[in-house]
Every structure is written in structure tokens, then in C-alpha cells.
Wavefront OBJ file of the C-alpha trace (Angstrom):
o trace
v -14.301 95.598 -33.826
v -14.865 93.250 -36.759
v -11.132 92.440 -36.791
v -11.274 91.369 -33.110
v -14.282 89.141 -33.825
v -12.394 87.381 -36.642
v -9.325 86.832 -34.424
v -11.544 85.258 -31.763
v -13.404 83.141 -34.329
v -10.342 81.493 -35.926
v -9.248 79.505 -32.815
v -12.816 78.289 -32.315
v -12.996 77.044 -35.898
v -9.620 75.298 -35.614
v -10.637 73.631 -32.345
v -13.902 72.440 -33.898
v -12.116 71.007 -36.929
v -9.622 69.189 -34.708
v -12.293 67.488 -32.612
v -14.287 66.511 -35.697
v -11.307 64.492 -36.937
v -10.530 62.645 -33.693
v -9.541 59.004 -33.931
v -9.904 56.204 -31.410
v -6.576 56.018 -29.627
v -5.599 53.551 -26.947
v -6.238 55.093 -23.526
v -5.505 52.148 -21.194
v -4.766 48.452 -21.415
v -5.006 45.488 -19.063
v -2.427 44.067 -18.786
v -0.736 47.448 -19.064
v 1.495 48.327 -22.004
v 5.030 47.022 -21.351
v 4.088 45.510 -18.002
v 5.209 42.330 -16.290
v 2.413 40.459 -14.513
v 3.112 37.671 -12.005
v 0.220 35.466 -13.149
v -1.346 34.990 -16.558
v -4.381 37.184 -17.275
v -7.585 35.555 -18.495
v -8.253 38.336 -21.009
v -6.826 41.448 -22.623
v -8.966 44.550 -22.229
v -8.293 47.745 -24.192
v -9.967 51.076 -23.548
v -10.093 53.681 -26.334
v -10.880 57.384 -26.526
v -13.831 56.910 -28.919
v -16.737 54.459 -29.264
v -15.895 51.445 -31.456
v -17.654 49.656 -34.303
v -17.828 46.032 -33.061
v -17.796 44.347 -36.483
v -14.523 46.013 -37.487
v -12.499 46.030 -34.249
v -10.020 43.251 -33.454
v -7.353 42.138 -31.005
v -4.812 39.372 -31.570
v -2.437 38.153 -28.872
v 0.681 36.307 -30.020
v 3.337 34.351 -28.151
v 7.063 34.733 -28.835
v 6.826 32.177 -31.687
v 4.077 34.241 -33.358
v 1.260 31.782 -32.569
v -2.104 33.194 -31.501
v -2.982 32.636 -27.850
v -6.274 34.544 -27.752
v -9.646 32.787 -27.838
v -10.816 34.347 -31.082
v -13.257 37.140 -31.790
v -12.780 40.245 -29.677
v -15.928 41.797 -28.232
v -16.864 45.438 -27.672
v -18.334 45.897 -24.188
v -22.067 46.640 -24.516
v -22.082 48.756 -21.361
v -19.035 50.760 -22.474
v -18.514 50.794 -26.275
v -15.022 52.265 -25.880
v -13.755 48.958 -24.424
v -12.617 45.976 -26.521
v -11.830 42.610 -24.880
v -10.591 39.196 -25.934
v -10.218 36.056 -23.821
v -6.909 34.228 -23.575
v -5.903 30.592 -23.451
v -3.856 29.632 -20.335
v -0.512 31.415 -20.789
v 2.819 30.036 -19.596
v 5.535 32.495 -18.514
v 6.859 34.485 -21.454
v 6.471 37.617 -23.537
v 3.273 38.279 -25.482
v 2.446 40.786 -28.200
v -0.973 42.431 -28.428
v -1.963 43.706 -31.874
v -5.126 45.763 -32.222
v -7.022 47.424 -35.014
v -10.207 49.380 -34.375
v -12.768 51.323 -36.335
v -14.313 54.158 -34.347
v -17.865 55.336 -34.895
v -16.408 58.369 -36.696
v -15.270 55.858 -39.404
v -11.525 56.241 -38.771
v -9.329 53.155 -38.374
v -6.375 53.068 -36.001
v -4.047 50.240 -35.058
v -1.140 49.506 -32.802
v 0.682 46.915 -30.767
v 2.432 46.472 -27.457
v 3.969 43.694 -25.371
v 3.536 42.411 -21.850
v 5.309 39.690 -19.925
v 3.937 36.894 -17.742
v 6.162 35.815 -14.859
v 9.155 37.437 -13.226
l 1 2 3 4 5 6 7 8 9 10 11 12 13 14 15 16 17 18 19 20 21 22 23 24 25 26 27 28 29 30 31 32 33 34 35 36 37 38 39 40 41 42 43 44 45 46 47 48 49 50 51 52 53 54 55 56 57 58 59 60 61 62 63 64 65 66 67 68 69 70 71 72 73 74 75 76 77 78 79 80 81 82 83 84 85 86 87 88 89 90 91 92 93 94 95 96 97 98 99 100 101 102 103 104 105 106 107 108 109 110 111 112 113 114 115 116 117 118 119 120
């Protein structure tokens, strides 16, 4: 009987350890990752799987020449602390790269990038 208890306990311990080490990963983006949008968005909005630390979470949006086209400091949504947004300057047609780096409330940093295109 004790052997069966230990077999049942091991998966529970592994599952608990896995969830305790979760990181904030990108869940959704607007504009969507790899998308082509007909008109320029006014902002980039990223949704993550964990709550974010506002002071240590950033987004930069770059044009094809590598110049920043975002309006500066990204903001964590007060109503939904898993969402990070940054405003954009008016964008002409072209390809843009979004680079993000976030610190989740579990103190783990993650980062990534993706592109989207404005115009057909």
C-alpha cells in the first residue's frame, strides 16, 4: 500500500515543481505575430501567461532601418497585469520588429521578438 502511495505522490510533486517555475510567455499579440495589417496600428499590445512587474517590462518597435517607432515607455495594464502595451508613431507601409523583455511577478525574465507588416 505504501508503494502505491509513493507512486501516486511523485507525479503530484513533479507537477507542483513545474508550476512553481513558470515563466511569463507571450500568449497573444496585437498586431498578431507574423501578421500583415492593412492599416497602421496605434499601439502594440502583448498578453502574457503571468502577471508582469511594470518597472522591468519593456517593448521596443523598430522599423526596417532599426529606428524605434514606438512612443517610449511601455505600460502594464492596471486592469489586467498580464498585458503590456506601447503606443506607436504613425507608421508607413513596411515591416516592423517588436522586441519585448518582461519580468514576471515570480521574478523570472523572458524575452522575444516577432515581426508584423503594415500594408499589402
